[in-house]
C-alpha positions, 0 to 999 in steps of 0.5 A, a space after each residue: 380594721 381594729 385588731 381582736 384582743 389576745 384573750 378574745 382570739 384564745 377564746 375564738 380558737 379554742 371554743 368558738 370554732 364549731 359554734 353556729 353564727 346565730 349562737 355566737 352572735 347571742 353571746 357576743 351581742 349580750 356580752 357587749 351589752 353588759 359590758 358597755 352598760 358597765 362601761 358607762 356606768 363607771 363613767 357616770 359613777 366617776 362624775 357624781 362625787 362633786 355633787 356630794 362633796 360640794 356639800 362639805 366644801 361649803 357648809 353652814 358652820 353655825 349649825 355645827 359644833 366646832 372643835 375645842 381648838 376652834 373659836 367660831 366667832 373668830 373664824 365663822 368659816 372654820 368648817 369650810 374647805 379653802 378656797 370655798 370659804 367665802 361668799 363667792 363659794 357658790 360661784 366657785 363651786 359652779 365654776 368648778 362644775 362647769 369646768 368639767 361640763 364645758 371641757 366635756 361639751 366641747 371635747 365631745 364634738 372632737 372625740 366622736 370624730 376620732 372615735 370613728 377612725 381609731 380602735 374603739 376598744 383602745 379608745 375606751 380603755 385609755 379613756 377610762 384609765 385616764 378618767 379614773 387618774 384625773 378623778 382621783 386627782 381631785 380627791 388628792 387635794 384633800 390627802 395633800 391639802 391643796 387650797 388652790 382653786 386653779 388645781 381643782 379646775 384643772 383637774 375638772 378640765 382634764 377629767 371633762 376632756 378624757 370623759 368624752 371618750 365614753 359615749 361615742 365609744 359606747 354607743 358606736 359598739 352597741 349600734 354595731 352589734 344591735 339593729 333597729 328592732 325594738 332599739 328604743 326598749 333595748 337601749 331604754 333599758 341599757 341607758 339605766 346605766 346613767 341613773 345606776 352610776 349616779 346612784 352608785 357614785 352618790 352612795 360611794 361618795 357619801 359613805 366617805 363624805 363626812 370624814 374623808 372626802 378625798 376618797 369620794 373621788 379616789 374610790 370611783 377613780 379606781 373603779 373606772 380604771 379597773 374596768 378599763 383595763 377589762 375592756 382593753 382585754 375583752 372588748 369586741 367593738 364590731 361583729 365582722 372581727 369575729 366573722 359575723 355580719 353588720 345587722 344594720 345592713 340588709 339581710 341579703 347584704 349579709 348572708 353569713 347568719 345562715 351560711 358559713 360558707 357565704 360568711 367568709 366571702 361576705 366578711 372579706 367583701 366588707 373588709 375590703 370596702 372600707 366605710 368612710 367616716 362622716 364630717 360634722 357638717 355631713 351629720 347636721 344634714 341628716 333630717 331631725 339631727 338639728 332638732 333633737 340636738 337643741 332639744 337635748 341642749 335644754 333638756 340636759 340643762 334641766 337633768 344636769 342642774 338636778 345632777 349637780 345641785 340636787 343634794 345641795 338643795 335638799 340640805 338647805 330645804 331640809 333638816 338632813 345633813 350632807 350624807 342623808 341629803 345625798 342618799 335622798 337624791 338618789 330617788 331622782 335617779 331611780 325615777 330616771 331609770 323608769 323614765 328612759 325605759 317608759 320613754 323607749 317602750 312607748 317610742 317603740 309602740 308608736 314610732 314616734 320619738 319626738 311626740 313621746 319626748 313632747 308628752 313627757 316634758 309637758 308633764 314635767 313642767 308643772 311637776 317641777 313646780 310642784 316638787 318646789 312647793 311640797 318637797 318639804 312636807 314630809 319625807 314620803 312626799 319628798 321621795 314620791 315627787 322626786 321619783 315622779 320629777 325624775 321620770 319626766 325629766 330624764 325621759 326625754 333625755 334618755 330617749 334622744 341620747 340613745 335610741 334616737 342617736 342611734 337611729 339617726 346615726 344609722 339613717 337610710 341616707 347614710 346607706 348602712 355606713 356604720 362609721 357615721 354613728 359615733 359622729 351623730 352621737 357626738 354632735 347630738 350629745 355635744 350639743 346637749 352637753 353645752 346645755 349641761 354645762 350652762 344649767 350648773 354654772 348659772 344655778 349657783 349664782 342664782 340660788 343665792 337669790 333663792 332657789 325658785 328662780 332656779 326652778 323658773 330657770 328649769 321650767 322655762 328651759 323645758 318650754 323651749 325644749 318642747 317648742 323645738 320638737 314642734 316640727 317633728 312632732 307634727 310631722 310624726 302626727 301626719 305619718 300616723 294618720 296616714 298609717 291609720 288611713 291606710 290600715 282602715 278598712 275599705 267602706 263598701 
């Protein structure tokens, strides 16, 4: 069993001896909710800079005023950063994006298995420090004047691999502390860390991008590494570590919440009965894992194409500069926060997560066409449409990666085995991350022929995501009809 950090041991010895278990659970679970929120916010904060910086790595130099010592007719790409100064720059930028995303996608499958077998506190803290190091490594390319594409790809690959520590780690911690009651709402609000991290990452990167884009990577790298140190000293990944019961088990299995004397016996029994981690194939056998995994493949493809290319799209479709385009793109993430909370609320109220995702996917398809057609009309319309598209595109993605993953990871077929959660989350998110890698990789070359083809790809992807949920939606409707008949008053 994982060890408590020294700081928490000292706190337990000094002030938690006489605290009632119920109050103790509230304090610890609230802290874990806040800490995991901050953790994954920092992960996304450190991923966002590349989407902002690519607008200065390759620009339309003819629209800019060159310095006095530069002859624009001799050097038409004077404003670009080599090696992104050629006609193949969109393809190179897509390759840089995909280097991170493919490394992240394939590393995720392994990371979930590892997370179930190690101390989550150490797993997360070391992962965050290394994430900060490799994020800063990309920015050092500016300071050291490195123009080798291999350097930037290597930085992205290493960063993608170590960033896989984040999702299995935080989902497992949160799943260990919170039961299934209102999980959609709790995790819908909690999952706003993704969009908040994107917003903060965009604003931080944009504040440096025009005069020193290296700092756009170095500052987020320092933030996530610093928070990794906090995790090392203050993370409590499992309730049993502080003498509290597992909320995913039935109350009669965990009587400690009512009786301190029984608590000791209960916790000792839990420790002696060590839960076994499940494998990849066992995770696939859980009902719903395959459908939601492939649905997330296409949903995340759409979401990450917006994440990596939206600032660039706004730059080339409007008269705004790199910093203004990056700031405007944050309204998509604001909509994503609303979408995640809405999806969680509806899923909790109806008990129909697949149907909730399907409705939002159906609405997202025409709204992406509307955004592409009318985003240049005015700033107000652009902002409004960005928020609406953010709600509809990220709602299903948020629900699947949080509440759905946590519910499937604590499925009744697992008999309360908490160690399955990291693997299930990694399988679902890893499959989705392959789609996330393909989306930006395809979008770059396609955009050279016209952005309408990129939006066509996104709309087709959402159609496929919708079709993959058909069987689960029909099953949910059937269960809803049965519940409705059972609840209806008997006729005389």
